[in-house]
C-alpha positions in Angstrom: -20.8 -45.4 -26.7 -20.3 -44.4 -23.1 -16.9 -46.2 -23.1 -15.8 -44.4 -26.2 -16.9 -41.0 -24.8 -15.0 -41.8 -21.5 -11.9 -42.8 -23.5 -12.1 -39.6 -25.5 -12.4 -37.5 -22.4 -9.5 -39.3 -20.8 -7.3 -38.7 -23.8 -8.1 -35.0 -23.8 -7.4 -34.7 -20.1 -4.0 -36.4 -20.5 -3.2 -34.2 -23.5 -4.1 -31.1 -21.5 -1.9 -32.3 -18.6 1.1 -32.8 -21.0 0.5 -29.3 -22.6 0.5 -27.7 -19.1 3.8 -29.3 -18.2 5.3 -28.1 -21.5 4.0 -24.6 -21.0 5.6 -24.5 -17.5 8.9 -25.5 -19.0 8.5 -22.8 -21.7 7.7 -20.2 -19.0 10.9 -21.0 -17.2 13.0 -21.0 -20.4 11.5 -18.2 -22.4 9.4 -16.1 -20.1 5.7 -15.9 -19.0 4.4 -14.3 -22.2 5.9 -16.9 -24.5 4.8 -19.7 -22.3 1.3 -18.3 -22.0 0.9 -18.0 -25.8 2.2 -21.5 -26.2 -0.2 -22.8 -23.6 -3.2 -21.1 -25.3 -2.3 -22.4 -28.8 -1.6 -25.9 -27.7 -4.7 -26.1 -25.5 -6.9 -24.9 -28.4 -5.3 -27.4 -30.7 -5.9 -30.3 -28.3 -9.5 -29.3 -27.6 -10.3 -29.0 -31.3 -8.5 -32.2 -32.2 -10.3 -34.2 -29.5 -12.7 -36.8 -31.0 -16.2 -35.3 -31.2 -19.2 -36.9 -29.5 -22.0 -38.5 -31.5 -24.5 -35.9 -32.7 -27.3 -38.2 -32.0 -26.7 -38.3 -28.3 -28.4 -36.0 -25.8 -25.0 -34.6 -24.7 -24.5 -33.0 -28.1 -27.3 -30.6 -27.3 -25.4 -29.4 -24.2 -22.9 -26.5 -24.1 -19.6 -27.4 -25.7 -17.1 -27.8 -22.8 -14.2 -27.5 -25.2 -15.3 -24.0 -26.2 -15.6 -23.0 -22.6 -12.1 -24.3 -21.9 -10.7 -22.4 -24.9 -12.3 -19.2 -23.7 -10.9 -19.8 -20.2 -7.4 -20.4 -21.6 -7.5 -17.3 -23.7 -8.6 -15.2 -20.6 -5.3 -16.3 -18.9 -3.3 -14.0 -21.3 -3.2 -10.4 -20.2 -2.6 -9.1 -23.8 -5.3 -9.2 -26.5 -5.8 -12.7 -28.0 -8.5 -13.8 -30.4 -9.5 -17.3 -31.7 -10.5 -17.1 -35.4 -12.1 -19.6 -37.7 -13.2 -18.9 -41.3 -12.2 -15.3 -40.6 -14.8 -15.1 -37.8 -13.9 -14.3 -34.2 -14.9 -17.4 -32.2 -13.5 -16.1 -28.9 -11.7 -13.1 -27.5 -10.3 -12.4 -24.1 -11.1 -9.4 -22.0 -8.1 -7.5 -23.1 -9.2 -7.9 -26.8 -12.7 -6.9 -26.0 -11.5 -3.8 -24.2 -9.3 -2.8 -27.1 -11.5 -3.7 -30.0 -15.0 -3.7 -28.4 -17.3 -6.3 -27.0 -19.1 -6.6 -30.4 -16.2 -8.4 -32.1 -17.5 -11.9 -31.2 -18.7 -13.7 -34.3 -17.6 -10.7 -36.4 -15.3 -10.8 -39.4 -11.8 -10.5 -37.9 -10.8 -7.9 -40.6 -13.6 -5.7 -39.3 -12.8 -6.4 -35.7 -9.2 -5.3 -36.2 -9.7 -2.2 -38.3 -6.2 -1.9 -39.8 -5.1 -2.3 -43.4 -1.9 -4.2 -42.5 -3.8 -6.6 -40.3 -6.4 -7.3 -42.9 -3.7 -8.1 -45.5 -2.0 -10.6 -43.1 -5.3 -12.2 -42.0 -6.4 -12.7 -45.6 -3.1 -14.4 -46.5 -3.2 -18.2 -46.5 0.6 -18.4 -45.8 1.9 -18.4 -42.3 4.8 -16.0 -43.0 6.8 -17.9 -40.4 4.8 -16.2 -37.7 6.6 -12.9 -38.4 5.0 -10.0 -36.5 3.6 -7.0 -38.2 3.4 -3.5 -36.7 0.0 -1.8 -36.3 0.2 1.9 -35.6 -2.8 3.8 -34.4 -4.9 0.8 -33.3 -6.9 1.8 -30.2 -5.3 5.3 -30.0 -3.4 7.4 -32.5 0.0 7.0 -30.7 -0.3 3.4 -29.8 1.9 0.8 -31.4 0.9 -2.9 -31.5 2.6 -6.0 -32.8 0.3 -8.6 -34.3 1.2 -12.3 -34.6 -1.1 -14.9 -36.2 -0.6 -18.7 -36.0 -2.7 -21.4 -37.7 -3.7 -24.4 -35.5 -4.5 -27.9 -36.6 -8.0 -27.8 -38.0 -7.6 -24.4 -39.6 -8.3 -22.3 -36.5 -6.0 -19.3 -36.0 -4.7 -17.6 -32.8 -4.2 -13.8 -33.2 -2.1 -12.2 -30.6 -1.7 -8.4 -30.2 1.3 -7.1 -28.1 1.4 -3.5 -26.9 4.8 -2.1 -27.9 3.9 1.6 -27.2 6.4 1.8 -24.3 9.3 0.4 -26.3 8.6 2.7 -29.2 8.5 5.7 -26.8 11.8 4.7 -25.3 13.3 4.3 -28.8 12.1 7.8 -29.7 13.5 9.3 -26.5 16.9 7.7 -27.3 16.9 9.1 -30.8 15.9 12.5 -29.6 18.5 12.4 -26.9 21.3 11.6 -29.3 20.1 14.3 -31.7 19.9 16.9 -29.0 23.3 16.0 -27.5 24.9 16.1 -31.0 23.3 19.5 -31.6 24.4 20.9 -28.2 27.9 19.8 -28.8 28.1 20.8 -32.4 27.1 24.4 -31.8 30.0 25.5 -29.5 32.4 23.3 -31.5 31.5 25.2 -34.7 32.0 28.5 -32.9 35.4 27.4 -31.6 36.5 26.2 -35.1 35.2 29.4 -36.7 37.1 31.7 -34.3 40.3 29.6 -34.7 40.1 30.3 -38.5 39.5 34.0 -37.9 42.4 34.2 -35.5 44.7 32.8 -38.1 43.9 35.8 -40.3 44.1 38.3 -37.4 47.1 37.1 -35.5 48.6 40.6 -35.5 45.6 42.3 -33.8 46.0 41.8 -30.0 42.6 43.2 -29.2 40.8 40.8 -31.6 42.9 37.9 -30.5 42.0 38.5 -26.8 38.3 38.9 -27.6 38.1 35.8 -29.7 40.1 33.7 -27.3 37.6 34.8 -24.6 34.7 33.6 -26.7 36.5 30.3 -27.5 37.1 29.8 -23.8 33.4 30.3 -23.0 32.3 27.9 -25.7 34.8 25.3 -24.5 33.6 25.6 -20.9 30.0 25.2 -22.2 31.0 22.0 -23.9 32.7 20.8 -20.7 29.6 21.5 -18.7 27.5 19.6 -21.1 29.9 16.6 -21.2 30.1 16.6 -17.3 26.3 16.6 -17.1 25.9 13.8 -19.6 28.4 11.7 -17.7 26.7 12.5 -14.4 23.3 11.6 -15.8 24.7 8.3 -17.1 26.2 7.5 -13.7 23.0 8.3 -11.8 20.9 6.2 -14.2 23.3 3.3 -13.8 22.8 3.4 -10.0 19.1 4.1 -10.2 18.0 0.8 -8.7 20.6 0.7 -6.0 19.4 2.6 -3.0 22.0 4.8 -1.3 23.0 3.8 2.2 25.0 6.8 3.7 23.6 9.1 6.4 23.4 12.7 5.2 22.8 15.7 7.4 20.7 18.0 5.1 20.9 21.2 7.1 24.7 21.0 7.1 24.8 20.2 3.4 22.5 23.1 2.5 24.9 25.5 4.3 27.8 24.1 2.3 26.0 24.5 -1.0 25.0 28.1 0.0 28.7 29.0 0.6 29.8 27.5 -2.7 27.1 29.3 -4.7 27.8 32.5 -2.9 31.4 32.3 -3.9 30.4 31.7 -7.5 27.9 34.5 -7.6 29.0 37.1 -5.1 26.4 39.7 -6.4 23.6 37.4 -5.3 25.1 35.8 -2.2 22.8 37.8 0.1 19.7 36.7 -1.8 19.8 33.1 -0.6 17.6 32.8 2.5 17.7 29.5 4.4 15.0 28.4 6.9 15.9 24.9 7.9 14.5 23.0 10.9 16.6 20.4 12.6 15.5 17.2 10.9 16.6 13.6 11.1 19.4 12.4 8.8 18.3 10.9 5.5 19.7 7.9 3.8 21.4 9.2 0.7 24.3 9.8 -1.6 26.0 13.0 -0.3 27.6 13.8 -3.7 24.3 13.4 -5.6 22.3 15.4 -3.0 24.9 18.2 -3.2 24.5 18.2 -7.0 20.7 18.3 -6.6 20.9 21.4 -4.3 23.4 23.1 -6.7 21.0 22.5 -9.6 17.8 23.6 -7.9 19.1 26.5 -6.0 21.4 27.5 -8.9 18.3 27.6 -11.3 16.4 29.8 -8.8 19.4 32.2 -8.8 19.7 32.2 -12.6 16.1 32.8 -13.4 15.0 34.7 -10.3 15.1 38.5 -10.5 18.2 40.1 -9.1 17.8 41.4 -5.5 14.8 39.1 -4.8 15.1 36.2 -2.3 15.8 32.6 -3.2 14.1 30.9 -0.3 15.4 27.4 0.8 13.1 25.7 3.3 13.6 22.4 5.1 10.8 20.8 7.2 9.8 17.4 8.6 7.0 15.9 6.6 5.3 13.4 8.8 7.4 10.7 10.6 9.2 9.3 7.6 9.9 12.1 5.2 11.5 15.6 5.0 10.4 18.3 2.7 12.9 20.5 0.9 11.4 23.6 -0.9 13.3 26.2 -3.1 11.3 29.2 -4.2 12.2 32.2 -6.4 10.6 35.4 -7.6 10.8 35.2 -11.3 8.8 35.4 -14.5 7.4 32.0 -13.7 6.6 29.2 -16.1 3.4 28.7 -18.1 1.4 25.6 -17.1 1.8 23.8 -20.4 5.6 23.6 -19.8 5.6 22.2 -16.3 5.1 18.5 -17.2 8.1 18.5 -19.6 10.6 20.4 -17.4 12.4 17.3 -16.4 12.9 16.0 -19.9 16.4 16.1 -21.2 17.3 19.2 -23.1 13.8 20.6 -22.8 13.9 24.4 -22.4 11.1 26.9 -21.9 13.3 29.6 -23.4 16.3 28.2 -25.3 18.2 31.4 -25.8 17.8 32.5 -22.3 18.8 29.2 -20.9 22.0 29.0 -23.0 22.8 32.6 -22.1 22.6 31.7 -18.4 24.9 28.7 -18.9 22.3 26.0 -18.7 22.8 22.6 -20.5 19.2 21.6 -20.5 20.0 18.6 -18.3 19.8 20.1 -14.8 16.2 19.1 -13.9 16.6 15.7 -15.6 19.5 15.0 -13.3 17.4 16.2 -10.3 14.6 13.9 -11.2 16.8 10.9 -11.4 18.5 11.7 -8.1 15.1 12.0 -6.4 14.0 8.7 -7.9 17.2 7.0 -6.8 16.5 8.3 -3.2 12.9 6.9 -3.4 11.6 10.5 -3.1 9.1 12.7 -4.9 9.6 15.8 -7.0 7.0 18.6 -7.6 7.4 21.8 -9.6 4.8 24.6 -9.2 4.9 28.0 -10.8 2.8 31.1 -11.3 3.5 33.3 -14.3 4.7 36.7 -13.1 5.2 35.5 -9.6 7.8 32.7 -9.4 8.5 29.0 -9.1 8.7 26.6 -6.3 10.5 23.2 -6.5 9.5 20.8 -3.7 11.3 17.6 -3.0 10.3 14.9 -0.5 13.0 12.5 0.8 12.7 9.6 3.2 14.6 9.8 6.4 17.0 7.0 7.5 15.3 4.2 9.5 16.2 3.9 13.1 19.2 1.7 13.9 18.2 -2.0 14.1 15.1 -1.6 12.0 14.7 -3.4 8.7 15.9 -1.3 5.7 13.9 -1.2 2.5 
């Protein structure tokens, strides 16, 4: 009997070694998650299929090492995984216990995973080719999970839950972006087409023709601004993970932007107040930083009260950063709007924003420029007082030092 037990253990060890080698190959070919799930399933199958010890021996009264090994293997997966037999949860890793509760061990799996779609799949005797099912609202109302169940030799089942909340949120953002962009382009286009039809009927009225052509020109320029911003945002996102490497003198760039904005809005040229300390050059993209300043200072001029200062401040922030702040005296922004200001096409007041010539993409562009420069963006506002936009940007490292 001892020889048989030794042989059984040896076979199990060799099986586990082979499984580990296969899982490593799977990780390299298909990714860590696929390899991890393959490792867990194959390990459980090998442990369950290993020849049992004789029940009459004293060792049968000891804790089952196979069960401990199964639990350890499941714990290696960072997403929720359960081992099920006869619809009972035999083992669950920490992620599963956190999501579903520590009480799920030895509980009916249909009660542990409280979701109608999950219960239907778990009751099914067919494998359904391992096709995933979507579980919405498991854990939290807005969470999306993908459940897969696989039957192992011996009738045990591995149930894996993958969190797909992030990908669903990204899909929703893409859908919203396309819908908003289509709406923003359709509105001025409809105006232009409508005025063209009207002009055809009023071609002999010079005053009407001049007025309508003016409206059409404004709407066409609005479309052009939107298309320019969409293309700009696309370029910035494409370069997001490539850090810029040019040296930019921010005080000099701020003076250039002030002159350009003053030429565009002569009536508010004197309202721009600059207080910039000499600071070290930053490592950045000069064109994008100019666009950032145009958007932030331009917004302060649009929404700030006429005749009140738009204050631009530049200071050193420690030894490695500079702080750029732009403040206005305006109606301010309610706290509930602040977290969403950098979303594409989000507007606190849509009619006022469009009337001021805004596309709804300005602060989204600013956010992506700041992220590309490895900086930080903060927006603070007090209703009735005004808004301050603060941007922290890293300075260029000294010559000869290691760049990040």
